[in-house]
CHARMM internal coordinates of N, CA and C (Angstrom, degrees):
IC EDIT
DIST 1 N 1 CA 1.4570
DIST 1 CA 1 C 1.5359
ANGL 1 N 1 CA 1 C 108.65
DIST 1 C 2 N 1.3534
ANGL 1 CA 1 C 2 N 112.73
DIHE 1 N 1 CA 1 C 2 N 136.21
DIST 2 N 2 CA 1.4969
ANGL 1 C 2 N 2 CA 118.00
DIHE 1 CA 1 C 2 N 2 CA 178.61
DIST 2 CA 2 C 1.5102
ANGL 2 N 2 CA 2 C 107.02
DIHE 1 C 2 N 2 CA 2 C -118.49
DIST 2 C 3 N 1.2876
ANGL 2 CA 2 C 3 N 117.34
DIHE 2 N 2 CA 2 C 3 N 136.31
DIST 3 N 3 CA 1.4026
ANGL 2 C 3 N 3 CA 123.97
DIHE 2 CA 2 C 3 N 3 CA 173.79
DIST 3 CA 3 C 1.5512
ANGL 3 N 3 CA 3 C 111.59
DIHE 2 C 3 N 3 CA 3 C -111.06
DIST 3 C 4 N 1.2737
ANGL 3 CA 3 C 4 N 115.01
DIHE 3 N 3 CA 3 C 4 N 130.34
DIST 4 N 4 CA 1.4305
ANGL 3 C 4 N 4 CA 121.03
DIHE 3 CA 3 C 4 N 4 CA -179.70
DIST 4 CA 4 C 1.5230
ANGL 4 N 4 CA 4 C 112.44
DIHE 3 C 4 N 4 CA 4 C -120.65
DIST 4 C 5 N 1.3317
ANGL 4 CA 4 C 5 N 117.54
DIHE 4 N 4 CA 4 C 5 N 146.66
DIST 5 N 5 CA 1.4785
ANGL 4 C 5 N 5 CA 117.60
DIHE 4 CA 4 C 5 N 5 CA 176.87
DIST 5 CA 5 C 1.5378
ANGL 5 N 5 CA 5 C 108.86
DIHE 4 C 5 N 5 CA 5 C 127.63
DIST 5 C 6 N 1.2636
ANGL 5 CA 5 C 6 N 113.63
DIHE 5 N 5 CA 5 C 6 N -175.97
DIST 6 N 6 CA 1.4652
ANGL 5 C 6 N 6 CA 118.87
DIHE 5 CA 5 C 6 N 6 CA -176.11
DIST 6 CA 6 C 1.5219
ANGL 6 N 6 CA 6 C 111.53
DIHE 5 C 6 N 6 CA 6 C -111.17
DIST 6 C 7 N 1.3825
ANGL 6 CA 6 C 7 N 118.25
DIHE 6 N 6 CA 6 C 7 N -4.98
DIST 7 N 7 CA 1.4557
ANGL 6 C 7 N 7 CA 118.68
DIHE 6 CA 6 C 7 N 7 CA -179.52
DIST 7 CA 7 C 1.5396
ANGL 7 N 7 CA 7 C 109.50
DIHE 6 C 7 N 7 CA 7 C -86.03
DIST 7 C 8 N 1.3114
ANGL 7 CA 7 C 8 N 114.20
DIHE 7 N 7 CA 7 C 8 N 151.54
DIST 8 N 8 CA 1.4487
ANGL 7 C 8 N 8 CA 119.34
DIHE 7 CA 7 C 8 N 8 CA 176.66
DIST 8 CA 8 C 1.5508
ANGL 8 N 8 CA 8 C 110.31
DIHE 7 C 8 N 8 CA 8 C -71.93
DIST 8 C 9 N 1.3100
ANGL 8 CA 8 C 9 N 116.68
DIHE 8 N 8 CA 8 C 9 N 153.19
DIST 9 N 9 CA 1.4696
ANGL 8 C 9 N 9 CA 120.17
DIHE 8 CA 8 C 9 N 9 CA 174.38
DIST 9 CA 9 C 1.5090
ANGL 9 N 9 CA 9 C 106.04
DIHE 8 C 9 N 9 CA 9 C -81.70
DIST 9 C 10 N 1.3493
ANGL 9 CA 9 C 10 N 114.61
DIHE 9 N 9 CA 9 C 10 N 135.90
DIST 10 N 10 CA 1.4673
ANGL 9 C 10 N 10 CA 118.83
DIHE 9 CA 9 C 10 N 10 CA -178.52
DIST 10 CA 10 C 1.5513
ANGL 10 N 10 CA 10 C 109.90
DIHE 9 C 10 N 10 CA 10 C -109.24
DIST 10 C 11 N 1.2971
ANGL 10 CA 10 C 11 N 117.09
DIHE 10 N 10 CA 10 C 11 N 146.37
DIST 11 N 11 CA 1.4275
ANGL 10 C 11 N 11 CA 123.26
DIHE 10 CA 10 C 11 N 11 CA 175.94
DIST 11 CA 11 C 1.5287
ANGL 11 N 11 CA 11 C 106.00
DIHE 10 C 11 N 11 CA 11 C -96.33
DIST 11 C 12 N 1.3677
ANGL 11 CA 11 C 12 N 114.76
DIHE 11 N 11 CA 11 C 12 N 144.04
DIST 12 N 12 CA 1.4860
ANGL 11 C 12 N 12 CA 123.53
DIHE 11 CA 11 C 12 N 12 CA 176.31
DIST 12 CA 12 C 1.4183
ANGL 12 N 12 CA 12 C 111.51
DIHE 11 C 12 N 12 CA 12 C -135.05
DIST 12 C 13 N 1.3216
ANGL 12 CA 12 C 13 N 118.66
DIHE 12 N 12 CA 12 C 13 N 129.24
DIST 13 N 13 CA 1.4803
ANGL 12 C 13 N 13 CA 120.49
DIHE 12 CA 12 C 13 N 13 CA -179.86
DIST 13 CA 13 C 1.5317
ANGL 13 N 13 CA 13 C 112.13
DIHE 12 C 13 N 13 CA 13 C -59.97
DIST 13 C 14 N 1.3789
ANGL 13 CA 13 C 14 N 115.82
DIHE 13 N 13 CA 13 C 14 N 151.23
DIST 14 N 14 CA 1.4189
ANGL 13 C 14 N 14 CA 118.70
DIHE 13 CA 13 C 14 N 14 CA 174.12
DIST 14 CA 14 C 1.5100
ANGL 14 N 14 CA 14 C 112.17
DIHE 13 C 14 N 14 CA 14 C -71.78
DIST 14 C 15 N 1.3236
ANGL 14 CA 14 C 15 N 114.77
DIHE 14 N 14 CA 14 C 15 N 154.53
DIST 15 N 15 CA 1.5159
ANGL 14 C 15 N 15 CA 118.87
DIHE 14 CA 14 C 15 N 15 CA 177.89
DIST 15 CA 15 C 1.5426
ANGL 15 N 15 CA 15 C 110.09
DIHE 14 C 15 N 15 CA 15 C -95.99
DIST 15 C 16 N 1.2960
ANGL 15 CA 15 C 16 N 116.57
DIHE 15 N 15 CA 15 C 16 N 138.66
DIST 16 N 16 CA 1.4200
ANGL 15 C 16 N 16 CA 120.31
DIHE 15 CA 15 C 16 N 16 CA 177.05
DIST 16 CA 16 C 1.5231
ANGL 16 N 16 CA 16 C 108.63
DIHE 15 C 16 N 16 CA 16 C -114.69
DIST 16 C 17 N 1.3349
ANGL 16 CA 16 C 17 N 114.96
DIHE 16 N 16 CA 16 C 17 N 135.54
DIST 17 N 17 CA 1.4539
ANGL 16 C 17 N 17 CA 120.80
DIHE 16 CA 16 C 17 N 17 CA 179.30
DIST 17 CA 17 C 1.5445
ANGL 17 N 17 CA 17 C 105.05
DIHE 16 C 17 N 17 CA 17 C -140.42
DIST 17 C 18 N 1.3517
ANGL 17 CA 17 C 18 N 114.37
DIHE 17 N 17 CA 17 C 18 N 123.35
DIST 18 N 18 CA 1.5022
ANGL 17 C 18 N 18 CA 116.99
DIHE 17 CA 17 C 18 N 18 CA -175.04
DIST 18 CA 18 C 1.5127
ANGL 18 N 18 CA 18 C 112.11
DIHE 17 C 18 N 18 CA 18 C -60.82
DIST 18 C 19 N 1.3455
ANGL 18 CA 18 C 19 N 119.64
DIHE 18 N 18 CA 18 C 19 N -29.43
DIST 19 N 19 CA 1.4359
ANGL 18 C 19 N 19 CA 121.01
DIHE 18 CA 18 C 19 N 19 CA -179.05
DIST 19 CA 19 C 1.5334
ANGL 19 N 19 CA 19 C 112.30
DIHE 18 C 19 N 19 CA 19 C -83.56
DIST 19 C 20 N 1.3090
ANGL 19 CA 19 C 20 N 118.95
DIHE 19 N 19 CA 19 C 20 N -28.44
DIST 20 N 20 CA 1.4031
ANGL 19 C 20 N 20 CA 121.33
DIHE 19 CA 19 C 20 N 20 CA -173.71
DIST 20 CA 20 C 1.5313
ANGL 20 N 20 CA 20 C 113.49
DIHE 19 C 20 N 20 CA 20 C -114.34
DIST 20 C 21 N 1.3304
ANGL 20 CA 20 C 21 N 119.11
DIHE 20 N 20 CA 20 C 21 N -3.15
DIST 21 N 21 CA 1.4389
ANGL 20 C 21 N 21 CA 121.47
DIHE 20 CA 20 C 21 N 21 CA -175.33
DIST 21 CA 21 C 1.5202
ANGL 21 N 21 CA 21 C 113.73
DIHE 20 C 21 N 21 CA 21 C 81.07
DIST 21 C 22 N 1.3288
ANGL 21 CA 21 C 22 N 118.16
DIHE 21 N 21 CA 21 C 22 N -164.69
DIST 22 N 22 CA 1.4299
ANGL 21 C 22 N 22 CA 122.25
DIHE 21 CA 21 C 22 N 22 CA -178.97
DIST 22 CA 22 C 1.5243
ANGL 22 N 22 CA 22 C 107.06
DIHE 21 C 22 N 22 CA 22 C -97.05
DIST 22 C 23 N 1.3570
ANGL 22 CA 22 C 23 N 115.61
DIHE 22 N 22 CA 22 C 23 N 139.21
DIST 23 N 23 CA 1.4168
ANGL 22 C 23 N 23 CA 116.81
DIHE 22 CA 22 C 23 N 23 CA -179.25
DIST 23 CA 23 C 1.5541
ANGL 23 N 23 CA 23 C 106.29
DIHE 22 C 23 N 23 CA 23 C -153.83
DIST 23 C 24 N 1.3507
ANGL 23 CA 23 C 24 N 115.51
DIHE 23 N 23 CA 23 C 24 N 169.12
DIST 24 N 24 CA 1.3950
ANGL 23 C 24 N 24 CA 123.91
DIHE 23 CA 23 C 24 N 24 CA -177.01
DIST 24 CA 24 C 1.5363
ANGL 24 N 24 CA 24 C 109.70
DIHE 23 C 24 N 24 CA 24 C -129.29
DIST 24 C 25 N 1.2491
ANGL 24 CA 24 C 25 N 118.37
DIHE 24 N 24 CA 24 C 25 N 133.24
DIST 25 N 25 CA 1.4833
ANGL 24 C 25 N 25 CA 120.56
DIHE 24 CA 24 C 25 N 25 CA 176.30
DIST 25 CA 25 C 1.5157
ANGL 25 N 25 CA 25 C 109.83
DIHE 24 C 25 N 25 CA 25 C -123.51
DIST 25 C 26 N 1.3259
ANGL 25 CA 25 C 26 N 111.64
DIHE 25 N 25 CA 25 C 26 N 152.37
DIST 26 N 26 CA 1.5024
ANGL 25 C 26 N 26 CA 118.54
DIHE 25 CA 25 C 26 N 26 CA 178.92
DIST 26 CA 26 C 1.5265
ANGL 26 N 26 CA 26 C 107.77
DIHE 25 C 26 N 26 CA 26 C -150.37
DIST 26 C 27 N 1.3249
ANGL 26 CA 26 C 27 N 113.98
DIHE 26 N 26 CA 26 C 27 N 156.49
DIST 27 N 27 CA 1.4971
ANGL 26 C 27 N 27 CA 121.14
DIHE 26 CA 26 C 27 N 27 CA 176.69
DIST 27 CA 27 C 1.4926
ANGL 27 N 27 CA 27 C 107.22
DIHE 26 C 27 N 27 CA 27 C -102.26
DIST 27 C 28 N 1.3455
ANGL 27 CA 27 C 28 N 115.38
DIHE 27 N 27 CA 27 C 28 N 130.80
DIST 28 N 28 CA 1.4915
ANGL 27 C 28 N 28 CA 119.87
DIHE 27 CA 27 C 28 N 28 CA 178.07
DIST 28 CA 28 C 1.5077
ANGL 28 N 28 CA 28 C 107.71
DIHE 27 C 28 N 28 CA 28 C -107.36
DIST 28 C 29 N 1.3080
ANGL 28 CA 28 C 29 N 116.33
DIHE 28 N 28 CA 28 C 29 N 130.21
DIST 29 N 29 CA 1.4510
ANGL 28 C 29 N 29 CA 121.93
DIHE 28 CA 28 C 29 N 29 CA 176.74
DIST 29 CA 29 C 1.5260
ANGL 29 N 29 CA 29 C 108.86
DIHE 28 C 29 N 29 CA 29 C -80.36
DIST 29 C 30 N 1.2857
ANGL 29 CA 29 C 30 N 118.14
DIHE 29 N 29 CA 29 C 30 N -39.29
DIST 30 N 30 CA 1.4840
ANGL 29 C 30 N 30 CA 122.57
DIHE 29 CA 29 C 30 N 30 CA 175.99
DIST 30 CA 30 C 1.5279
ANGL 30 N 30 CA 30 C 109.55
DIHE 29 C 30 N 30 CA 30 C -165.56
DIST 30 C 31 N 1.2986
ANGL 30 CA 30 C 31 N 114.39
DIHE 30 N 30 CA 30 C 31 N 164.26
DIST 31 N 31 CA 1.4939
ANGL 30 C 31 N 31 CA 121.96
DIHE 30 CA 30 C 31 N 31 CA 180.00
DIST 31 CA 31 C 1.5104
ANGL 31 N 31 CA 31 C 105.77
DIHE 30 C 31 N 31 CA 31 C -129.48
DIST 31 C 32 N 1.3701
ANGL 31 CA 31 C 32 N 118.26
DIHE 31 N 31 CA 31 C 32 N 128.55
DIST 32 N 32 CA 1.4357
ANGL 31 C 32 N 32 CA 123.31
DIHE 31 CA 31 C 32 N 32 CA 172.86
DIST 32 CA 32 C 1.5539
ANGL 32 N 32 CA 32 C 108.06
DIHE 31 C 32 N 32 CA 32 C -106.66
DIST 32 C 33 N 1.3374
ANGL 32 CA 32 C 33 N 119.29
DIHE 32 N 32 CA 32 C 33 N 139.96
DIST 33 N 33 CA 1.4192
ANGL 32 C 33 N 33 CA 122.90
DIHE 32 CA 32 C 33 N 33 CA 166.03
DIST 33 CA 33 C 1.4783
ANGL 33 N 33 CA 33 C 107.15
DIHE 32 C 33 N 33 CA 33 C -122.71
DIST 33 C 34 N 1.3677
ANGL 33 CA 33 C 34 N 114.02
DIHE 33 N 33 CA 33 C 34 N 111.63
DIST 34 N 34 CA 1.4661
ANGL 33 C 34 N 34 CA 118.42
DIHE 33 CA 33 C 34 N 34 CA -167.96
DIST 34 CA 34 C 1.5056
ANGL 34 N 34 CA 34 C 109.44
DIHE 33 C 34 N 34 CA 34 C 65.99
DIST 34 C 35 N 1.3280
ANGL 34 CA 34 C 35 N 114.88
DIHE 34 N 34 CA 34 C 35 N -126.44
DIST 35 N 35 CA 1.4553
ANGL 34 C 35 N 35 CA 122.06
DIHE 34 CA 34 C 35 N 35 CA 177.01
DIST 35 CA 35 C 1.5325
ANGL 35 N 35 CA 35 C 112.79
DIHE 34 C 35 N 35 CA 35 C -99.32
DIST 35 C 36 N 1.3184
ANGL 35 CA 35 C 36 N 117.43
DIHE 35 N 35 CA 35 C 36 N 7.68
DIST 36 N 36 CA 1.4639
ANGL 35 C 36 N 36 CA 121.99
DIHE 35 CA 35 C 36 N 36 CA -176.99
DIST 36 CA 36 C 1.5402
ANGL 36 N 36 CA 36 C 111.36
DIHE 35 C 36 N 36 CA 36 C -104.13
DIST 36 C 37 N 1.3033
ANGL 36 CA 36 C 37 N 114.65
DIHE 36 N 36 CA 36 C 37 N 124.10
DIST 37 N 37 CA 1.5279
ANGL 36 C 37 N 37 CA 118.73
DIHE 36 CA 36 C 37 N 37 CA 174.23
DIST 37 CA 37 C 1.5059
ANGL 37 N 37 CA 37 C 109.74
DIHE 36 C 37 N 37 CA 37 C -84.24
DIST 37 C 38 N 1.2891
ANGL 37 CA 37 C 38 N 118.27
DIHE 37 N 37 CA 37 C 38 N 130.59
DIST 38 N 38 CA 1.4172
ANGL 37 C 38 N 38 CA 122.31
DIHE 37 CA 37 C 38 N 38 CA 178.61
DIST 38 CA 38 C 1.5704
ANGL 38 N 38 CA 38 C 111.12
DIHE 37 C 38 N 38 CA 38 C -86.27
DIST 38 C 39 N 1.2878
ANGL 38 CA 38 C 39 N 115.04
DIHE 38 N 38 CA 38 C 39 N 142.46
DIST 39 N 39 CA 1.4709
ANGL 38 C 39 N 39 CA 120.19
DIHE 38 CA 38 C 39 N 39 CA 176.11
DIST 39 CA 39 C 1.4862
ANGL 39 N 39 CA 39 C 110.67
DIHE 38 C 39 N 39 CA 39 C -80.78
DIST 39 C 40 N 1.3136
ANGL 39 CA 39 C 40 N 118.13
DIHE 39 N 39 CA 39 C 40 N 106.50
DIST 40 N 40 CA 1.4761
ANGL 39 C 40 N 40 CA 119.33
DIHE 39 CA 39 C 40 N 40 CA -179.02
DIST 40 CA 40 C 1.5185
ANGL 40 N 40 CA 40 C 108.64
DIHE 39 C 40 N 40 CA 40 C -118.26
END
COOR INIT
IC SEED 1 N 1 CA 1 C
IC BUILD
């Protein structure tokens, strides 16, 4: 995984839900595969 930009990487605790178990969510601004940006 490569991180680009000037902002620091932040850590976020995992969410726990008794009905769904423990999970992690994140918001993606964009995804690149090679030199191609995917439309998400």
